[in-house]
C-alpha positions as CSV (number, residue, x, y, z in Angstrom):
1,X,44.0,150.8,144.3
2,X,46.1,150.3,141.2
3,X,47.7,147.0,140.3
4,X,49.9,146.3,137.3
5,X,51.9,143.3,136.3
6,X,55.5,143.0,135.2
7,X,56.5,139.5,134.0
8,X,59.8,139.8,135.8
9,X,58.8,141.4,139.1
10,X,55.2,140.3,139.6
11,X,52.2,142.3,140.7
12,X,52.7,145.6,142.4
13,X,49.8,147.3,144.1
14,X,49.6,150.9,145.3
15,X,46.7,151.9,147.5
16,X,45.0,155.3,147.0
17,X,46.7,155.9,143.7
18,X,45.8,155.9,140.0
19,X,48.2,154.7,137.3
20,X,48.5,158.0,135.3
21,X,51.4,156.9,133.2
22,X,53.5,153.8,133.8
23,X,57.0,154.1,132.4
24,X,59.5,151.3,132.5
25,X,63.0,152.9,132.4
26,X,66.0,150.7,132.3
27,X,68.2,153.0,134.5
28,X,71.3,151.0,135.4
29,X,69.4,147.9,134.5
30,X,66.6,148.5,137.0
31,X,63.0,149.4,136.2
32,X,61.4,152.7,137.4
33,X,57.6,153.0,137.8
34,X,56.1,156.5,137.9
35,X,52.7,157.1,139.5
36,X,50.7,160.3,139.8
37,X,47.3,161.6,141.0
38,X,47.6,160.3,144.5
39,X,44.7,161.0,146.8
40,X,45.6,164.1,148.9
41,X,47.1,166.4,146.3
42,X,50.1,167.3,148.4
43,X,51.5,163.9,147.4
44,X,51.4,164.4,143.7
45,X,54.1,162.0,142.5
46,X,55.5,158.6,143.5
47,X,58.6,157.1,142.0
48,X,59.0,153.4,142.7
49,X,62.4,151.8,141.9
50,X,62.8,148.1,142.2
51,X,66.2,146.5,142.2
52,X,66.7,142.8,142.2
53,X,69.8,140.9,143.3
54,X,70.7,137.3,144.1
55,X,69.5,136.0,147.5
56,X,70.5,132.7,149.0
57,X,73.6,131.3,147.3
58,X,72.5,127.8,146.6
59,X,69.1,128.8,145.1
60,X,70.0,132.0,143.4
61,X,67.9,131.3,140.4
62,X,64.8,130.9,142.6
63,X,65.3,133.8,145.0
64,X,65.7,137.5,144.5
65,X,66.0,140.3,147.1
66,X,64.3,143.4,145.7
67,X,65.4,146.8,146.8
68,X,63.0,149.7,146.2
69,X,62.7,153.4,146.7
70,X,59.5,155.4,147.0
71,X,59.8,159.2,146.5
72,X,56.9,161.5,147.3
73,X,58.0,165.1,146.7
74,X,61.0,165.7,148.9
75,X,60.3,162.6,151.0
76,X,62.0,159.3,150.2
77,X,61.8,155.8,151.6
78,X,64.1,152.9,150.8
79,X,63.4,149.3,151.7
80,X,63.5,145.8,150.3
81,X,61.5,142.6,150.0
82,X,62.1,138.9,149.1
83,X,59.8,136.7,147.2
84,X,60.0,133.3,148.8
85,X,57.8,130.4,150.1
86,X,58.7,127.7,152.6
87,X,56.5,124.7,152.6
88,X,56.5,121.0,153.5
89,X,55.9,118.2,150.9
90,X,55.8,114.8,152.5
91,X,59.3,114.3,153.9
92,X,60.9,117.3,152.3
93,X,61.1,121.0,153.1
94,X,60.7,123.1,150.0
95,X,62.1,126.6,149.5
96,X,60.2,128.3,146.7
97,X,58.9,124.9,145.6
98,X,62.3,123.1,145.5
99,X,63.7,120.6,148.0
100,X,66.5,122.4,149.9
101,X,69.1,121.3,152.5
102,X,69.4,123.7,155.4
103,X,73.1,123.5,156.4
104,X,73.0,125.2,159.7
105,X,75.0,126.1,162.8
106,X,73.7,126.8,166.3
107,X,74.0,130.5,167.1
108,X,73.5,131.5,170.8
109,X,74.5,135.1,170.1
110,X,77.0,135.9,172.9
111,X,80.0,138.1,172.5
112,X,83.1,138.7,174.5
113,X,83.0,142.4,173.9
114,X,79.4,143.0,174.8
115,X,77.9,139.7,176.2
116,X,74.3,140.0,174.9
117,X,75.1,142.1,171.8
118,X,78.4,142.8,170.0
119,X,80.2,146.0,170.7
120,X,79.3,147.2,167.2
121,X,77.1,146.0,164.3
122,X,80.3,144.6,162.7
123,X,80.0,141.7,165.2
124,X,76.7,140.6,163.6
125,X,78.2,141.0,160.1
126,X,81.3,138.9,161.0
127,X,79.2,136.0,162.3
128,X,76.9,135.9,159.3
129,X,79.5,136.4,156.7
130,X,82.0,134.0,158.3
131,X,79.5,131.2,158.4
132,X,78.6,131.9,154.8
133,X,82.2,131.6,153.8
134,X,82.4,128.3,155.5
135,X,79.4,127.1,153.4
136,X,76.6,127.4,155.9
137,X,73.2,128.7,154.7
138,X,71.3,128.7,158.0
139,X,71.7,130.0,161.6
140,X,69.6,128.5,164.4
141,X,69.1,131.5,166.8
142,X,69.1,129.6,170.1
143,X,66.7,130.7,172.9
144,X,67.4,134.4,172.2
145,X,65.8,137.2,170.2
146,X,68.2,139.6,168.7
147,X,67.8,143.3,167.8
148,X,66.2,143.8,164.5
149,X,69.6,144.8,162.9
150,X,70.7,141.1,163.1
151,X,67.7,139.9,161.0
152,X,68.2,142.8,158.6
153,X,71.7,141.6,157.9
154,X,70.5,138.0,157.5
155,X,67.9,139.3,155.0
156,X,70.6,141.3,153.1
157,X,73.3,138.7,153.1
158,X,71.0,135.7,152.4
159,X,71.3,133.8,155.6
160,X,68.3,131.7,156.6
161,X,67.2,131.9,160.3
162,X,65.7,129.1,162.3
163,X,64.4,131.1,165.3
164,X,63.8,129.6,168.7
165,X,61.1,130.9,170.9
166,X,62.4,131.9,174.4
167,X,61.5,129.0,176.7
168,X,60.8,129.5,180.4
169,X,60.1,127.1,183.2
170,X,61.8,124.9,185.7
171,X,64.5,122.3,185.0
172,X,64.7,118.7,186.3
173,X,68.0,116.8,185.6
174,X,66.3,113.4,185.6
175,X,63.3,114.4,183.5
176,X,64.9,116.9,181.2
177,X,68.3,115.4,180.6
178,X,68.8,111.8,181.8
179,X,65.7,110.1,180.4
180,X,65.7,111.8,177.0
181,X,69.4,111.1,176.6
182,X,68.8,107.3,177.0
183,X,65.9,107.5,174.5
184,X,62.8,108.0,176.7
185,X,61.1,110.9,174.9
186,X,57.4,110.1,174.8
187,X,54.7,110.2,177.5
188,X,56.6,112.6,179.7
189,X,55.0,115.8,180.9
190,X,55.6,118.3,183.5
191,X,53.3,120.8,185.3
192,X,53.6,124.5,184.2
193,X,51.7,127.1,186.1
194,X,49.2,129.5,184.4
195,X,51.4,132.5,184.9
196,X,54.3,130.9,183.1
197,X,52.0,129.7,180.3
198,X,50.6,133.2,179.7
199,X,54.1,134.7,179.7
200,X,55.4,132.3,177.1
201,X,52.4,132.8,174.8
202,X,52.7,136.6,175.0
203,X,56.5,136.6,174.4
204,X,56.2,134.2,171.5
205,X,53.3,136.1,169.8
206,X,55.2,139.4,170.3
207,X,58.3,137.8,168.7
208,X,56.4,136.6,165.7
209,X,54.9,140.0,165.1
210,X,58.3,141.6,165.5
211,X,59.9,139.2,163.0
212,X,57.0,138.8,160.6
213,X,58.4,141.0,157.8
214,X,61.9,139.4,157.8
215,X,62.1,136.9,154.9
216,X,65.2,135.3,156.3
217,X,63.1,133.9,159.2
218,X,61.8,130.6,157.8
219,X,61.3,128.4,160.8
220,X,60.3,128.6,164.4
221,X,61.2,126.2,167.2
222,X,58.6,126.3,169.9
223,X,60.2,124.2,172.7
224,X,63.8,123.0,173.1
225,X,64.8,119.9,175.0
226,X,61.7,120.1,177.2
227,X,62.4,123.5,178.7
228,X,59.0,124.6,180.1
229,X,57.2,122.4,177.5
230,X,53.4,122.4,177.9
231,X,50.3,122.2,175.6
232,X,52.7,121.5,172.7
233,X,50.0,120.5,170.2
234,X,47.7,123.3,171.1
235,X,50.5,125.9,170.8
236,X,51.5,124.5,167.4
237,X,48.0,125.0,166.1
238,X,47.8,128.5,167.6
239,X,51.1,129.7,166.2
240,X,50.6,128.0,162.8
241,X,47.2,129.8,162.4
242,X,48.7,133.1,163.3
243,X,51.6,132.8,160.7
244,X,51.3,129.9,158.4
245,X,54.2,131.2,156.2
246,X,56.8,129.5,158.4
247,X,57.8,125.9,159.4
248,X,57.1,125.0,163.0
249,X,59.3,122.6,165.0
250,X,57.1,121.9,168.1
251,X,59.7,120.2,170.1
252,X,63.4,120.3,169.2
253,X,65.3,117.3,170.7
254,X,62.7,115.5,172.7
255,X,59.3,115.1,174.4
256,X,57.8,114.3,171.0
257,X,54.5,116.0,170.2
258,X,51.8,114.7,167.9
259,X,51.6,117.9,165.9
260,X,54.7,119.4,164.3
261,X,55.8,120.1,160.7
262,X,59.0,118.2,161.3
263,X,60.6,115.4,163.3
264,X,63.4,117.1,165.2
265,X,66.3,115.2,166.9
266,X,69.4,116.0,168.9
267,X,72.2,113.5,168.7
268,X,75.5,114.0,170.5
269,X,76.5,110.7,172.2
270,X,75.8,108.1,169.6
271,X,76.1,107.5,165.8
272,X,73.7,109.5,163.8
273,X,71.3,107.0,162.2
274,X,67.9,108.5,161.8
275,X,64.7,106.6,161.1
276,X,62.7,107.6,158.0
277,X,59.4,109.4,158.7
278,X,56.5,110.7,156.7
279,X,57.7,114.2,157.9
280,X,60.9,116.0,157.1
281,X,63.8,115.0,159.4
282,X,65.7,117.8,161.1
283,X,68.8,117.2,163.1
284,X,68.4,120.3,165.1
285,X,71.6,119.8,167.2
286,X,74.7,117.6,166.8
287,X,78.4,117.7,167.0
288,X,79.6,119.9,169.8
289,X,83.3,119.0,169.2
290,X,85.7,121.1,171.2
291,X,89.0,122.6,170.2
292,X,90.3,125.1,172.8
293,X,92.6,127.9,171.8
294,X,94.1,128.9,175.1
295,X,95.2,132.4,174.1
296,X,91.7,133.2,173.0
297,X,89.7,131.4,175.7
298,X,87.5,132.9,178.5
299,X,88.4,130.3,181.1
300,X,91.7,128.5,181.1
301,X,90.7,126.1,183.9
302,X,87.4,124.8,182.4
303,X,86.7,123.3,179.0
304,X,83.3,122.1,177.7
305,X,82.5,120.0,174.7
306,X,81.4,116.4,173.6
307,X,84.7,115.4,172.0
308,X,88.1,117.1,172.4
309,X,90.8,117.9,169.9
310,X,94.1,119.6,170.7
311,X,94.7,121.3,167.3
312,X,92.7,122.8,164.5
313,X,93.8,120.3,161.9
314,X,92.4,117.3,163.8
315,X,89.3,119.4,164.6
316,X,88.6,120.0,161.0
317,X,89.3,116.4,160.1
318,X,86.9,115.2,162.7
319,X,84.1,117.5,161.4
320,X,84.8,116.4,157.8
321,X,84.4,112.7,158.9
322,X,81.2,113.5,160.9
323,X,79.5,115.1,157.9
324,X,80.6,112.6,155.3
325,X,80.0,109.4,157.3
326,X,76.9,110.4,159.3
327,X,75.1,113.4,157.9
328,X,75.3,112.9,154.1
329,X,74.1,109.2,154.4
330,X,71.0,110.3,156.2
331,X,69.9,112.8,153.5
332,X,68.4,109.9,151.5
333,X,66.3,108.9,154.6
334,X,64.6,112.3,154.6
335,X,67.1,114.5,156.4
336,X,66.4,118.1,155.4
337,X,68.4,120.1,157.9
338,X,71.4,119.7,160.1
339,X,72.5,122.2,162.8
340,X,76.0,121.9,164.1
341,X,76.9,123.0,167.6
342,X,78.1,125.7,167.5
343,X,79.1,129.0,165.8
344,X,81.4,130.4,168.5
345,X,82.9,129.5,171.9
346,X,80.9,130.9,174.8
347,X,82.8,131.4,178.0
348,X,83.4,127.8,179.3
349,X,81.9,126.3,176.2
350,X,84.8,125.7,173.7
351,X,82.9,123.9,171.0
352,X,82.6,126.8,168.5
353,X,83.9,127.1,165.0
354,X,85.4,130.4,166.0
355,X,86.7,131.6,169.3
356,X,84.7,133.6,171.8
357,X,86.6,136.8,170.8
358,X,86.1,136.0,167.1
359,X,89.8,136.3,166.5
360,X,90.4,132.7,165.3
361,X,88.5,130.5,162.9
362,X,89.4,127.0,164.0
363,X,88.4,125.2,160.7
364,X,89.8,125.1,157.2
365,X,87.5,127.2,155.0
366,X,88.1,125.3,151.8
367,X,87.4,122.0,153.4
368,X,84.2,123.2,155.1
369,X,83.0,124.6,151.7
370,X,83.7,121.3,150.1
371,X,81.5,119.6,152.6
372,X,78.7,122.1,152.0
373,X,78.8,121.4,148.3
374,X,77.9,117.8,149.0
375,X,74.9,118.6,151.3
376,X,72.3,118.5,148.5
377,X,69.0,116.7,148.1
378,X,69.0,114.8,144.9
């Protein structure tokens, strides 16, 4: 094993190789490292090219995505990695050691041209790049695991992912909706059978293995709004031990657990006024405002949202007021992330920033970016 250090790029280790001659060549501004004498003499040379570029707009000076190429004879591999940490310090979430505000949008990942996946990869690119143009830096992937291509694009374009685990289990309107909505969120439990528990653990562990190497995935949500919630503290410990490099939100919305990295709230029907905590505050769902564009709607007879606006100008104005009057004032209380519902309309749900067919963006881009510039932790 050979390890060498470059003050810019850090330690690089190559197993089963000796450093015969390390040459730093500034080819197009990028360094090239040459190795030789690899065990198994049919692989006599390796060229390792590392290219760094800015990753994550708001913290570009802290984050670099490194592209590299390994050549062994006629064989060649290209890949990339990102140097990043995500940690908790009292009531703040730190990205590479610096407090960071996660300006997010709920992404359920449904498409009019393919339902569970877009008709082409351009659908993923459109969603990620459009949200970035609007100033968002985070997508909360909601109760869905995407093909790996989605996470690749998030890595490459610098979009953070809050990934939900896929909940399973029965639903009770009184227990899962009515009581939490009026504020009763503690001391409530529901029976979950052993088969369901085993399935949830297996799917969740498989997902974490699947996504382990994607640096964009910074945060896991274990349970959402009580769906199949069981053994919450025990699962937090299990998952955290398996992959301590991510933040864990044990219960997004309600049924408050004892063990979680964050305090996670959903607020739709009242003024957002969060209580300070010794943990970071995450507003993991809010908003849900509806502006229906009939020519681009799935269902003309049904409309779903939590407030209704008949034109895009008033829709944008309402979102601007929501952020400035309710989100920004809560940052000084410990709010570290806010996830707006939602990225796109989905069939009867018309509370997206873009229409279900992705043909219309309902909000003013400049005004949304201006909001994003004020969502900072001072």
